[in-house]
C-alpha positions as CSV (number, residue, x, y, z in Angstrom):
1,M,107.8,-1.2,-151.7
2,G,105.3,1.2,-150.3
3,R,103.5,4.0,-152.0
4,K,104.8,7.5,-151.9
5,K,102.7,10.0,-150.0
6,F,102.2,13.4,-151.5
7,H,102.2,16.3,-149.1
8,F,100.5,19.3,-150.7
9,S,101.2,22.8,-149.3
10,M,99.7,26.2,-150.0
11,R,100.6,29.8,-149.4
12,C,98.2,31.6,-147.0
13,R,97.1,34.9,-148.3
14,G,96.7,36.2,-144.7
15,C,100.1,35.5,-143.2
16,D,101.9,34.7,-146.5
17,E,103.4,31.5,-145.1
18,I,103.6,28.2,-146.9
19,K,101.7,25.6,-144.9
20,P,100.5,22.0,-145.3
21,Y,97.1,21.5,-147.0
22,H,95.6,20.3,-143.7
23,D,96.2,23.7,-142.1
24,F,93.4,25.1,-144.3
25,Y,89.7,24.7,-144.0
26,K,88.1,23.1,-147.1
27,S,86.0,26.1,-147.8
28,S,88.5,28.8,-146.8
29,G,90.1,29.3,-150.1
30,F,93.7,30.3,-149.5
31,T,93.6,31.5,-145.9
32,C,94.9,29.2,-143.2
33,K,92.9,28.2,-140.1
34,E,95.0,30.3,-137.7
35,C,94.5,33.5,-139.8
36,I,90.7,32.8,-139.9
37,K,90.5,32.2,-136.2
38,S,92.4,35.4,-135.4
39,A,90.1,37.4,-137.7
40,V,87.0,35.9,-136.1
41,K,88.3,36.7,-132.6
42,K,89.1,40.3,-133.6
43,R,85.7,40.8,-135.2
44,R,83.9,39.4,-132.1
45,R,86.1,41.6,-129.8
46,E,85.7,44.8,-131.8
47,D,82.4,44.7,-133.7
48,D,79.5,46.1,-131.7
49,H,76.9,43.9,-133.5
50,Y,78.7,40.7,-132.5
51,R,79.4,41.9,-128.9
52,E,75.6,42.7,-128.5
53,Y,74.7,39.3,-129.9
54,D,77.1,37.5,-127.5
55,R,75.8,39.6,-124.6
56,L,72.2,38.7,-125.3
57,R,73.1,35.0,-125.8
58,S,74.8,34.9,-122.4
59,T,71.5,35.6,-120.7
60,T,69.9,32.3,-121.7
61,L,69.5,29.7,-118.9
62,D,71.9,27.1,-120.4
63,R,74.6,29.8,-120.7
64,K,74.1,30.9,-117.1
65,V,74.5,27.4,-115.9
66,R,77.6,26.9,-118.0
67,A,79.0,30.2,-116.8
68,A,78.4,29.2,-113.1
69,K,80.3,25.9,-113.7
70,L,83.2,27.7,-115.4
71,T,83.4,30.3,-112.6
72,S,83.6,27.6,-110.0
73,K,86.3,25.8,-111.9
74,W,88.2,29.1,-112.4
75,R,88.1,29.9,-108.7
76,K,89.5,26.5,-107.8
77,K,92.3,26.8,-110.5
78,Y,93.3,30.4,-109.6
79,P,92.7,30.8,-105.8
80,E,95.2,33.7,-105.5
81,A,93.4,35.7,-108.3
82,Y,90.0,35.0,-106.6
83,R,91.3,36.2,-103.2
84,A,92.7,39.4,-104.8
85,Q,89.3,40.1,-106.5
86,N,87.5,39.6,-103.2
87,A,89.9,41.9,-101.4
88,V,89.2,44.7,-104.0
89,N,85.4,44.1,-103.7
90,N,85.6,44.2,-99.9
91,A,87.8,47.4,-99.9
92,I,85.3,49.1,-102.2
93,R,82.4,48.1,-100.0
94,D,84.2,49.3,-96.9
95,G,85.2,52.6,-98.5
96,K,89.0,51.9,-98.4
97,I,89.4,52.4,-102.1
98,E,87.3,54.0,-104.8
99,K,86.8,53.1,-108.4
100,E,88.3,55.5,-111.0
101,P,87.5,56.0,-114.7
102,C,89.0,53.5,-117.2
103,L,92.7,54.3,-117.6
104,F,92.4,54.1,-121.4
105,C,89.0,55.4,-122.5
106,G,87.6,57.1,-119.4
107,D,84.5,55.0,-119.1
108,D,83.0,55.0,-115.5
109,K,81.8,51.4,-115.6
110,V,85.1,49.7,-114.5
111,H,86.7,46.8,-112.6
112,G,90.1,46.4,-111.3
113,H,93.0,44.8,-113.2
114,H,95.7,43.1,-111.2
115,S,99.2,42.9,-112.6
116,D,100.3,41.1,-109.4
117,Y,97.9,39.1,-107.3
118,S,100.2,39.2,-104.3
119,K,99.3,43.0,-104.1
120,P,95.5,42.7,-104.0
121,L,94.7,46.4,-103.6
122,D,97.2,47.5,-106.3
123,V,94.8,47.7,-109.3
124,V,94.4,49.6,-112.5
125,W,90.8,50.5,-113.3
126,L,89.7,49.4,-116.8
127,C,86.3,49.0,-118.5
128,A,85.4,45.5,-119.6
129,K,86.2,46.3,-123.3
130,C,89.7,47.7,-122.6
131,H,90.4,45.0,-120.0
132,H,89.6,42.2,-122.5
133,R,91.7,43.9,-125.2
134,L,94.6,44.2,-122.8
135,H,94.5,40.5,-122.0
136,A,94.0,39.5,-125.6
137,R,97.0,41.5,-126.9
138,F,99.4,40.8,-124.0
139,P,98.4,37.5,-122.4
140,K,101.9,36.4,-121.3
141,A,103.1,39.8,-120.2
142,I,100.2,40.0,-117.8
143,G,100.6,36.5,-116.4
144,H,97.5,35.0,-118.1
145,E,97.7,32.4,-120.9
């Protein structure tokens, strides 16, 4: 006859769900891993201090090399998106379309957001901050996961 296994569970103070003990970090107290991860993502996305730290960190040589590899991989994985981005860049260069202020905050430093890559020149102009927030809050509705 085998030994009985005990499965401990705890209630997360973040999401108020009862979850197995292994869904918590050892040092997290009573907040589950998913709640901690989402809080960290939100802080990195919204806190200017962390955004500046990440921006400066991205300028190091090893980060630039890594970014180049990831960009190359992304272009191969999403060729339609890459073509749409090129079409927008070429249209801007050729004077066929002009950038507009960010749809949400009015910032002038913008890039185009495609909701449908089969219509490459049909873009909404968003600053980087608003664009990232849009994708973070609605990943499936926009076609990105």
